[in-house]
N, C-alpha and C positions, 0 to 999 in steps of 0.2 A: 616378712613377706606375707601378704594377705592372699588367701586362696578363695576361690569362688565355689560354693557348694554345688555339687552335681546332683540333680534330682535322681532319686532312686525309685525302684519299682514300688516301694511302699508308699511313696509320696503321690503316686499317680491317682489313687482313689480319692485322696483328700483334694487334689487339684480338680478332679472331675466333679466332686460335689460342689466345690467353690464356683467353678465355671458354670456348672448347671444352674446354680442359684442366680448367677448373673444373667444368663440367657433366658431364664424362666422355665427351662425344661430339664428334667432329670431322666435317667434311663427308665425309671419307673413311672414317669409322668403319664404315658398313654394309659396305664392301668388306672391311675387315679382319675384321669380325665374321663374314662369310661363311666366311672361312678358318678362324676359330676354331670355327665350327659343326662342321666336319668333324673338326677335331682333338680336340674335346671329346666327341664322340659315343661313348657307351658301348654295349656289346652290346644293352642294353635299348632304347636309342634306335634302333639299327640294325634291330632287330626291328620296332619301331613304324613306321619308314620303309618297311620291306618290306611290312608289312600294308597301309599306306596306299597304296603303289604298286599292290599287288594289287587293292585295292578300286577305285581310280581306273581302272586298266586294264580291269577287268571291267565297269565302268560304261560306259566309252567303247566297248569292243568287244562289248558285250552282243548287238547284233544279229547279230554274226558268230560268236560262240563259245557263246552260250546253246544248250543241247541241245534245248530245246523252246520252243514258244510259251507265254509266261507266263500268258496268259489262257485257253488252250484247256483245256477240261475233258475228263476221261476217267474216267467213273464206274466202269469196270471195274478201274481202277488206283488207286482212292481209298484213302488212308491206307496206301500202300505204305511200309514202313519203309526206312531208309537201306540202302545196298548192303552194308555190313559186318554187318548184323544179319540173323538168320535170317528168311527170307521176303522179303528185300530184292531189288531189281532193279538191275543195273548200269546200266540205262538211266536210272535216277533215283538219282543218287549220294546225295542228301540226302533222298530219299523224296518223297512227294506229300502234298497236303493233303486236306481233306474232299471236294473236288470233283475230285480226281485231277490237279490241276495240279502241275507240277514245281517243287519248292521252290527248287532251285539256280537255275533260270531266273528265278524271281520275285525271288530275292535280287539277282541281277545287274541286272535292270531296276529294282528298287526302289532300288538304290544311286544310280541316275541322278537320281531325284527328290530324294533326301536331299542329295546333293552339290550339285546345281544350286541348290536353295533355300539351302543353307548358303553357297555361294560368292557367289551374286548378292546375297543378303541381307547378308553380311559386307562385301563391297566397297562396296555402296551405303551401308550404315550408317556405315562408317568415313569415307567421303568426306564425307557430309552432316554427321556429328557433328564431324569435325575442322574443317570449314569454319566451322560455328557456334561451336565452341570457340575457334578462333583469332580470329575477329572479336570475340567477346564479351570475351576476355582482353585483346585489344589496344585495342579501342575504349573498354572500361569504361563507366562512366556508365549512362545509361538503357538502352542496348543490352544491356549486361551483365546488368542487373537483369531485363529482360524475358526474355532467353534462359534465365537460371538459374531464373526463376519457372516457365517452361514445363517445364524439366528436372526441377525438384523436384516439381512437381505430377505429372509422369509417373511418377517413381520412387515416389511415395507410394502409387500404386495397384498392387495385385497384378497382374502382367502376364498371368497365366492368365485373370483376369477380363476384362481388356481384350481379350485374344485371343478369348475366347468371345463377347463382346459384338460385336466386329467381324465375326466369322463369322456371327453371328445376323443382323446388319444387311446385310452385303455378300454373304453366301453363302459356301459352301466351294468355293474354286477355287484353281488354281495361282497366279495373280497375287496373290490375297489372302494366301496363305501367304508369298509373297516380301515383301509389304508388312509382314506381322507380323515376319518375320525382320529387316527393316530397322529397325523400331521397337524390337525387343528389345535392340539394342545401341546405339541412338542416344544415349541418356542417358549411358551410361558413356563413350563416345567423347568426348562434349561436355565432360563434367566433367574428364576427364583432360587433354584438350587445352587447356582453359581454364586449368587450374592450371599447366601447363608454360609456356603463353604468358605468364602473369603473371610468372613467374620470368625467362624469357628476355628479355622486353621491357625488363628493367632492366639487362641485361648491357652492358658497355662498347661492344662492337662494334655493337650495335643503336643505342645512343645516338650513336655516331660516324657511322653511316650516316644517321641522322636529321639530324645537324648539317650534312651536306653536301647535303641536299635529296633524299634517297631517298624515293620515294613509299611510301604505305602498302602498296600491292600488292606492290612490290618487297621491302619489309621482311618481309611475311608469307611470300612464296614463297621468297626467297633466303636469309633468315636464320632465320626461326622454323620453317618447315615442316621443313627438314632435321633440326632438333634435336628435333622431336616424333615423328619417324618411327619410331625404334627402340622407344620405349614403346608406340606404337600397334600395331606388329607383334606384340609380345607379347600385348597385350590382344585383338588380332584372333583369335589362335589360341584363346584362352580362350572368346571369344564364339562362335566357330564351333562348338565342341563344345556349347555351350548351345543354339544354334539347331537342331542335329541332334536333341537331346533334346526340344526344344519341338515340332518337326515330328512326331516319333514320338509324343509325348504327345497331340497334337491328332488324329493319325490313329487312335490307340488309342481315343480317346473318340468317334470318328466325326465329328469336325469338320475333318479334314484331307483327304488324298487319298481319294477315294471309290472303292469297288469298281466294276468288277473290276480297276482299275489297281493294280498291285503297289506297296505301300508297306510299309516295315518295321514301323511302328507298327500298321498295319491287320492285317498278318500275325500279329503278337503277339496282337491282340485276337481274331482268328479262331481262333487255336490254344489259347486259354485254356480252351476247353470240352473239349479233347482231351488235356489234360496227363496223364491217368491211362492212357489206352490208346494215344495217339499223340503223345508228348511232342515229337517232332521238328517238328511243325507250328508250335508257338510258340516253342520253345527256340532254334532256329537263327536266326531273325530277331532275337530278343532278344540273342543272342551277337554278332550282326553290329553292332547298335546300340552295345553295350558296347565292342566292339573299336574301332570307329571313333572314338567319343568319347574313349576312353582314350588311343589313339595320338595324337590331336590334342592332348590335354592334356599328354602326355609331351613332345611337341615344343615346346609352349608353355613348359613349365618349363625346357627346355634353352635356348630363346631368351632367356628371362628371365635366366638365369644368365650368358649371354654379353653381352647388350645392356644390362643394368641395371648401372650402375657401383656401385650400393649393395650388390650381392651379390658383388662381386669380393673 
C-alpha cells in the first residue's frame, strides 16, 4: 500500500523559498528592492525625488518659511508680477493674485491640503482595498462574488460623476474630499489584490501551511500579504498622482477646497481670467500640480521596474 507524504512544518520554509522564486518575490525582497531603488535611480529620478522633497518640506514648514499670510489681501499690491519681471517686487517672488495675496505663500499652504488628501486617501484606500481583495480571493464562493459585484458596479460609473454627486449630497468639505480619495483607488486595489491572492493561494507553501493547521488569518498575514505588497506599492504611487489631479479638478470646478483657503486647483480657476495680463496667477499653481503628479508617476515607474519581476 502506497502512502502519500504529508507536508511537515519543516517543509514549509523550503516550499516558501521555492514558491517565492517562482513568483519573483521573497519575504526579504522589499529589503533588497530598496537597495536596488538607489542603484537604479537615473538623474531624472533624482530630480523627481528632489522636487518631491522640496514640495513636502515646504508643506511641512509652511508656517515657518512662508513669507506672507496666504489669505491676507493687499489691494495696493494686486497683480504684482514675479520678482524677475519688470515691475516685480522681491517681497513677492512669484507675484500676487487679483486680491494682492502672495502666490508663493499660497502655493506652500496649498501643498499641505493636496498632500494630506493624497496620503490619507491612498493609505486608507490601499488598506481597505487590499483587505477586501485578499478576503475575496482566499474565501472565493459567495463572498468573492459579492465583493467583485460591488467593485464592478463601482468601476462602471464615471468617478467624476460619483464625486460630484457625493459633494452635492454631503457638501464640500475636507473629510468628504478624503472619502472621495479613498473611493477613487478602492476598486483598483481590490481587483489587483484579489488576482494575486488567487495565484498565491495555490502555491505549495500555502497548501503546506494549510495542511499543518494554519488558520486563515495566519495564512493571509504571514504568507499572502508579503507577496502582494510589492505590486500594491507600485499601484499606490500611480493612484496617488490620480488623487492629486482629482482634488485639483474638483477645486477647479468649485466642488473642492473653498476660498479663501489656498488650494492649487482653486488658484488655477481664479487665475484663468487673468492669463492675458497676469499669467502668473494661474500658471504657477498649474505648474505645481503638473510637477507633483509627474514626479510621483516617475517614481512609480521606477518602483515598477524594480519590484515587478515581469519587467526584469
